[in-house]
C-alpha positions as CSV (number, residue, x, y, z in Angstrom):
1,M,-27.0,-75.5,-50.5
2,Q,-24.6,-73.3,-48.6
3,A,-25.7,-70.9,-45.8
4,Q,-25.1,-67.2,-46.7
5,R,-23.3,-65.1,-44.2
6,K,-24.7,-61.8,-43.0
7,P,-22.4,-58.8,-43.9
8,A,-20.2,-57.9,-41.0
9,K,-21.3,-54.7,-39.0
10,P,-18.6,-52.0,-39.0
11,R,-17.0,-51.8,-35.6
12,A,-17.6,-48.7,-33.5
13,T,-14.3,-46.9,-33.1
14,R,-13.7,-45.7,-29.5
15,T,-13.1,-42.1,-29.2
16,T,-10.3,-41.2,-26.7
17,R,-10.9,-38.4,-24.7
18,A,-7.9,-36.2,-23.8
19,P,-7.1,-36.7,-20.2
20,R,-8.6,-34.1,-18.0
21,P,-5.9,-31.7,-16.5
22,E,-5.1,-32.0,-12.9
23,Y,-4.5,-29.0,-10.7
24,I,-3.0,-28.4,-7.3
25,A,-4.1,-25.6,-4.9
26,A,-2.4,-24.1,-1.9
27,V,-4.7,-22.7,0.5
28,R,-3.9,-20.3,3.4
29,Y,-6.4,-19.8,6.0
30,P,-7.1,-16.6,8.1
31,E,-5.9,-18.5,11.2
32,G,-2.4,-18.7,9.6
33,H,-2.1,-22.4,8.6
34,S,-2.1,-23.6,5.0
35,E,-3.1,-26.8,3.3
36,I,-2.5,-28.4,-0.3
37,F,-5.3,-29.9,-2.4
38,H,-5.2,-31.9,-5.4
39,I,-8.2,-31.2,-7.9
40,R,-9.0,-33.7,-10.7
41,N,-12.4,-32.8,-11.4
42,A,-12.0,-29.3,-12.7
43,D,-12.2,-28.0,-16.2
44,S,-10.3,-24.9,-15.8
45,F,-8.3,-22.7,-13.3
46,A,-11.6,-20.8,-12.5
47,D,-13.5,-24.2,-11.9
48,A,-10.7,-25.4,-9.7
49,R,-10.8,-22.2,-7.5
50,E,-14.4,-22.7,-6.9
51,L,-14.3,-26.2,-6.2
52,V,-11.6,-25.5,-3.4
53,I,-13.5,-22.5,-2.0
54,S,-16.7,-24.4,-1.8
55,E,-15.0,-27.3,0.0
56,V,-13.0,-25.3,2.6
57,G,-15.2,-22.1,3.0
58,D,-13.4,-19.0,4.3
59,V,-9.9,-18.6,3.0
60,L,-7.3,-15.9,3.1
61,S,-5.8,-16.9,-0.2
62,V,-5.8,-19.8,-2.9
63,M,-3.1,-20.3,-5.3
64,I,-3.9,-22.8,-8.3
65,A,-1.4,-24.5,-10.6
66,L,-1.5,-26.9,-13.2
67,R,-0.2,-30.2,-11.9
68,H,2.4,-32.1,-14.2
């Protein structure tokens, strides 16, 4: 008597997520100096801006751009 094989389970297909956008931020401080930041964990321009401001505190201006 031959052993019967179990039916194969369908393989789970991997869902590939679209890569998260990366942002770059130029920050000017009230004292006059500036700094560049790379933001990888933001979902939008507004989120990137909030992340930068929460990280550095008091800033004179912040400019956010999409990094290519």
